[in-house]
Structure formats: C-alpha cells, structure tokens
VOPAGU-2260 file (C-alpha; in pm, 1 decimal, decimal comma):
REM VOPAGU-2260
SITE   aa  ch    i         X         Y         Z
SITE  PHE   A    0    -844,4   -1022,6   -1334,8
SITE  GLU   A    1   -1141,6   -1243,7   -1259,5
SITE  ASP   A    2    -961,4   -1534,8   -1429,4
SITE  LEU   A    3    -645,2   -1457,8   -1231,7
SITE  PHE   A    4    -851,5   -1442,2    -912,4
SITE  ASN   A    5   -1004,2   -1784,2    -984,3
SITE  GLN   A    6    -659,8   -1933,0   -1052,7
SITE  LEU   A    7    -527,9   -1792,1    -725,5
SITE  GLU   A    8    -829,9   -1913,7    -531,8
SITE  ASN   A    9    -756,7   -2270,2    -644,9
SITE  ARG   A   10    -401,2   -2253,7    -507,5
SITE  ASN   A   11    -343,5   -2305,5    -136,5
SITE  GLU   A   12      32,3   -2328,5    -109,4
SITE  PHE   A   13     114,3   -1973,7       0,3
SITE  GLN   A   14     306,3   -1944,7     326,6
SITE  ILE   A   15     269,5   -1591,7     457,5
SITE  ASN   A   16     493,4   -1456,7     729,3
SITE  LEU   A   17     331,7   -1153,0     892,7
SITE  SER   A   18     522,7    -909,2    1108,2
SITE  LYS   A   19     447,8    -569,0    1253,2
SITE  ILE   A   20     739,3    -336,5    1199,7
SITE  LYS   A   21     844,7      -2,8    1336,6
SITE  ILE   A   22    1010,2     236,7    1099,4
SITE  GLU   A   23    1244,0     527,1    1143,0
SITE  ARG   A   24    1369,9     800,0     918,9
SITE  VAL   A   25    1680,2     745,9     711,3
SITE  GLU   A   26    1846,8    1037,7     541,6
SITE  ASP   A   27    1894,7     988,6     169,3
SITE  LYS   A   28    2262,0    1063,8     103,9
SITE  ASN   A   29    2188,4    1115,2    -265,1
SITE  SER   A   30    1872,0    1321,9    -225,9
SITE  SER   A   31    2006,7    1610,3    -430,9
SITE  SER   A   32    2057,4    1385,7    -732,4
SITE  ASN   A   33    1765,2    1153,9    -651,1
SITE  ASN   A   34    1973,9     845,5    -737,5
SITE  ASN   A   35    1755,8     616,1    -525,7
SITE  THR   A   36    1438,9     737,9    -690,0
SITE  GLN   A   37    1591,8     706,8   -1034,8
SITE  ARG   A   38    1713,8     354,7    -959,9
SITE  THR   A   39    1368,6     254,0    -834,5
SITE  SER   A   40    1205,0     403,8   -1142,4
SITE  LYS   A   41    1448,1     226,0   -1374,1
SITE  ASN   A   42    1387,9    -107,7   -1202,5
SITE  SER   A   43    1012,2     -71,6   -1217,3
SITE  SER   A   44    1023,9      45,6   -1579,3
SITE  LYS   A   45    1156,1    -297,6   -1678,6
SITE  LYS   A   46     812,0    -439,2   -1603,2
SITE  THR   A   47     522,4    -377,2   -1837,8
SITE  ARG   A   48     215,0    -195,2   -1714,5
SITE  LYS   A   49      25,3    -526,2   -1724,0
SITE  GLN   A   50     290,8    -696,7   -1507,7
SITE  ILE   A   51     281,6    -411,4   -1256,6
SITE  GLU   A   52     -99,1    -429,3   -1240,2
SITE  GLU   A   53     -90,0    -808,2   -1195,5
SITE  LEU   A   54     163,3    -775,7    -911,5
SITE  GLY   A   55     -57,1    -511,2    -745,7
SITE  PHE   A   56    -362,1    -734,7    -782,8
SITE  PHE   A   57    -169,7   -1033,9    -646,9
SITE  GLY   A   58     -46,2    -832,9    -346,6
SITE  GLU   A   59    -396,6    -716,8    -259,9
SITE  TRP   A   60    -532,7   -1070,4    -301,3
SITE  LEU   A   61    -265,1   -1209,3     -64,5
SITE  VAL   A   62    -351,1    -952,4     202,7
SITE  TYR   A   63    -723,3   -1016,6     153,0
SITE  LYS   A   64    -676,0   -1394,5     191,1
SITE  HIS   A   65    -453,4   -1343,6     495,9
SITE  LEU   A   66    -719,5   -1128,4     662,9
SITE  LEU   A   67    -995,0   -1378,9     584,7
SITE  ASN   A   68    -781,4   -1651,2     744,7
SITE  SER   A   69    -688,3   -1450,6    1054,9
SITE  ILE   A   70    -992,0   -1233,9    1135,4
SITE  LYS   A   71   -1272,3   -1412,9    1321,4
SITE  ASN   A   72   -1548,3   -1197,2    1172,9
SITE  ASN   A   73   -1496,9   -1240,3     797,8
SITE  ASP   A   74   -1787,2   -1002,9     732,5
SITE  SER   A   75   -1569,7    -719,3     862,2
SITE  VAL   A   76   -1306,7    -783,0     591,5
SITE  LYS   A   77   -1380,0    -578,7     280,3
SITE  TRP   A   78   -1167,9    -558,7     -34,6
SITE  VAL   A   79   -1269,6    -218,3    -171,2
SITE  SER   A   80   -1027,8    -134,3    -453,5
SITE  GLU   A   81   -1092,1    -154,0    -827,6
SITE  TYR   A   82    -913,5    -491,4    -827,3
SITE  ALA   A   83   -1188,5    -631,8    -602,3
SITE  LYS   A   84   -1445,0    -525,3    -859,6
SITE  LEU   A   85   -1241,8    -674,7   -1145,6
SITE  ALA   A   86   -1207,1   -1001,6    -948,9
SITE  GLY   A   87   -1582,2   -1019,6    -892,6
SITE  VAL   A   88   -1543,6    -991,1    -512,7
SITE  ASN   A   89   -1697,9    -645,1    -461,3
SITE  SER   A   90   -1911,3    -483,6    -732,2
SITE  ASP   A   91   -1867,7    -146,4    -558,1
SITE  GLY   A   92   -1485,1    -164,4    -563,1
SITE  ARG   A   93   -1315,3     143,4    -703,3
SITE  ASP   A   94    -987,3     327,8    -720,2
SITE  GLY   A   95    -925,5     662,5    -558,2
SITE  LEU   A   96   -1029,9     577,6    -201,3
SITE  GLY   A   97    -676,0     606,1     -66,6
SITE  TYR   A   98    -679,8     248,1      64,6
SITE  ASP   A   99    -740,9    -101,7     -73,6
SITE  LEU   A  100    -900,6    -300,2     210,2
SITE  GLU   A  101   -1072,4    -242,2     540,8
SITE  TYR   A  102   -1133,1    -468,7     839,0
SITE  ILE   A  103   -1209,7    -471,9    1209,5
SITE  PRO   A  104    -932,3    -645,6    1407,8
SITE  ASN   A  105   -1017,0    -935,1    1636,9
SITE  ASP   A  106   -1154,9    -788,0    1960,6
SITE  GLY   A  107   -1140,5    -443,0    1798,7
SITE  LYS   A  108   -1411,8    -178,7    1778,2
SITE  HIS   A  109   -1286,9      46,8    1498,1
SITE  SER   A  110   -1218,3     -29,8    1134,2
SITE  ARG   A  111    -864,2     -27,5    1001,0
SITE  TYR   A  112    -787,0      84,7     647,5
SITE  ILE   A  113    -507,9     -81,1     451,4
SITE  GLU   A  114    -302,3      43,3     161,2
SITE  VAL   A  115    -113,0    -248,8       2,2
SITE  LYS   A  116     231,7    -190,9    -147,6
SITE  VAL   A  117     422,9    -465,1    -327,7
SITE  VAL   A  118     789,3    -387,4    -266,1
SITE  GLY   A  119    1120,9    -541,1    -355,5
SITE  TRP   A  120    1444,7    -525,0    -159,2
SITE  GLU   A  121    1432,3    -150,0     -99,5
SITE  ASN   A  122    1257,7       6,6     200,1
SITE  ALA   A  123    1081,2     260,2     -20,4
SITE  PHE   A  124     758,9     287,1    -217,9
SITE  HIS   A  125     552,1     538,8    -410,2
SITE  ILE   A  126     245,2     679,1    -242,1
SITE  SER   A  127     -22,9     899,8    -392,1
SITE  SER   A  128    -148,4    1227,3    -248,5
SITE  THR   A  129    -489,9    1063,1    -198,0
SITE  GLU   A  130    -329,5     785,6       8,5
SITE  VAL   A  131    -142,9    1042,3     219,6
SITE  LEU   A  132    -458,8    1248,8     273,5
SITE  GLN   A  133    -654,4     938,2     382,0
SITE  GLY   A  134    -368,5     834,8     609,9
SITE  GLU   A  135    -364,3    1178,5     770,3
SITE  LYS   A  136    -742,1    1171,4     811,5
SITE  LEU   A  137    -756,2     816,1     954,8
SITE  LYS   A  138    -435,8     851,0    1164,9
SITE  LYS   A  139    -378,9     540,1    1380,7
SITE  HIS   A  140    -650,1     349,2    1191,5
SITE  TYR   A  141    -452,6     362,6     864,6
SITE  GLU   A  142    -204,8      85,2     791,1
SITE  ILE   A  143      35,6      11,1     509,8
SITE  PHE   A  144      93,8    -356,8     431,3
SITE  LEU   A  145     422,8    -415,8     251,1
SITE  VAL   A  146     417,6    -741,3      53,3
SITE  ARG   A  147     765,3    -884,3     -12,8
SITE  ASN   A  148     892,8   -1197,4    -190,3
SITE  ILE   A  149     567,6   -1211,2    -385,3
SITE  THR   A  150     706,9   -1451,4    -644,8
SITE  ASP   A  151     822,7   -1706,9    -383,3
SITE  SER   A  152     502,6   -1881,1    -266,1
SITE  SER   A  153     682,2   -2048,6      25,5
SITE  ASN   A  154     838,0   -1728,6     157,5
SITE  VAL   A  155     591,9   -1441,2     107,6
SITE  SER   A  156     613,6   -1184,7     383,3
SITE  ILE   A  157     379,8    -905,0     482,7
SITE  GLU   A  158     512,2    -623,5     697,8
SITE  VAL   A  159     257,9    -397,3     865,4
SITE  ILE   A  160     324,2     -29,4     932,7
SITE  ARG   A  161      56,0     103,3    1167,0
SITE  GLY   A  162     -41,2     470,1    1173,9
SITE  PRO   A  163     248,0     616,2     972,9
SITE  PHE   A  164      57,8     945,0     935,2
SITE  ASP   A  165     -51,7     979,3    1297,4
SITE  TYR   A  166     116,0    1313,4    1357,4
SITE  SER   A  167      48,9    1311,4    1729,6
SITE  ARG   A  168     389,7    1139,8    1742,7
SITE  GLN   A  169     549,0    1345,6    1464,0
SITE  LYS   A  170     553,0    1692,8    1314,3
SITE  SER   A  171     427,0    1661,6     955,6
SITE  PHE   A  172     445,6    1457,3     635,8
SITE  ASN   A  173     769,2    1624,8     526,0
SITE  ASP   A  174     920,6    1663,0     873,6
SITE  ASN   A  175     887,9    1352,4    1089,5
SITE  GLU   A  176    1086,7    1082,7    1265,2
SITE  LEU   A  177     950,0     786,2    1066,4
SITE  PHE   A  178    1035,5     840,6     699,1
SITE  SER   A  179    1199,9    1067,5     445,9
SITE  VAL   A  180     998,8    1206,3     156,9
SITE  ILE   A  181    1174,7    1202,7    -178,4
SITE  ASN   A  182     992,9    1408,2    -438,2
SITE  ASP   A  183    1043,6    1293,0    -793,8
SITE  ASN   A  184     749,5    1468,4    -952,8
SITE  TYR   A  185     558,4    1789,9    -889,2
SITE  ILE   A  186     244,6    1944,0   -1029,3
SITE  LEU   A  187     219,4    2321,6    -999,2
SITE  LYS   A  188    -140,5    2438,6   -1012,8
SITE  PHE   A  189    -224,2    2803,2   -1050,0
SITE  GLN   A  190    -481,2    3052,0   -1166,8
SITE  LYS   A  191    -396,8    3337,7   -1401,7
SITE  ALA   A  192    -406,3    3674,6   -1233,9
SITE  ASN   A  193    -538,0    3979,5   -1413,7
SITE  GLU   A  194    -249,6    4191,1   -1535,4
SITE  SER   A  195    -269,2    4556,7   -1449,1
C-alpha cells in the first residue's frame, strides 16, 4: 500500500465533485427475499479481496487528499485507519475505530469523524456494528463519505451524509426516516444455562 500511496501522490489529475446530500428511507420491495442484498453481494464477489482492499484504500486516500486541499488547518486532518499505517502516513493507524479519518472543519470547534464507503450505482453499502456504535456515540459529528466513480479520474464524486445516526431526529437504527436496514447476516451469541 505504501507503493500505491506513492504512485497516487505523484498523480494530480483527479477532479473531485463534493456534495452534501440528504437521505430518506426507501422501502425495499424485495426485503423478504433480500434480492438487493444478494445482487450487491454477487457484484462485489466478482472482485478479488485484493481489488476490494485497493478500492477501499483509494477511496480513503481521495477523501484524505480532498480534506488536505479544502481544510485550512491541515494539522487537524488525520487519516487514522489501518490503510494510513500501511501507506506510511500515520504509524498509529489501525482498524476497528469505527471511522477512517477525522478533521476539524474550517471555522469549526469540534472534530468530525468520517467513515469512507466506496459505492457503485446503488444507494446502499455495508456497515459494521462498530461503525454504527461510533456513529451513535458521535451523533452529528459522524459523517459518511460515499466515493463514487472512483475509476474515472475526471469525474470522481464524494457525497457527504452528515449525522446519519443522530437519533434526536429519528427513532432508532432499525426504525428511522433516513434509511432502511437490510440484514443479510446475524451472529447469535449466548451462554449455556445450567439444566435442571
């Protein structure tokens, strides 16, 4: 990843279109059969694990570069994920934080925490329980950056969703006005009870 980072750093031709978007819930007509989830899984299974990791790295790098170019105080921009460590940008970078970057907006007082998702044509993405828990904890300070058109250097777009887990405007993760939750995998954790 350090080699990939150095190659990307030497390229300056990326045009990034940034937009803040508002989202609203859409009911999944096929939720009982999970067709949308299956289609997404099939599409992503065509890519190798290495390709998926490279796309994730590339998406985080694009957001990082965008922030460095748009935030006056570059010292407030921190790439904190494992990819930052692998790129040689942050030796303390690690996975499992629930976000990939943090920054203080221009004229802002509080840090914002960004989870980067590289998405295709569909308005859907996978999110981990750690990311949801961090989003719920950080509320309006948590943002999701959706990176689209990642393979078209002249037409990359980043869409920002601010505070999707700020439940002061909603009810809960599973019952809200902003998004539908489609479960495609469960883990049931239990403890054995003594039989009497």
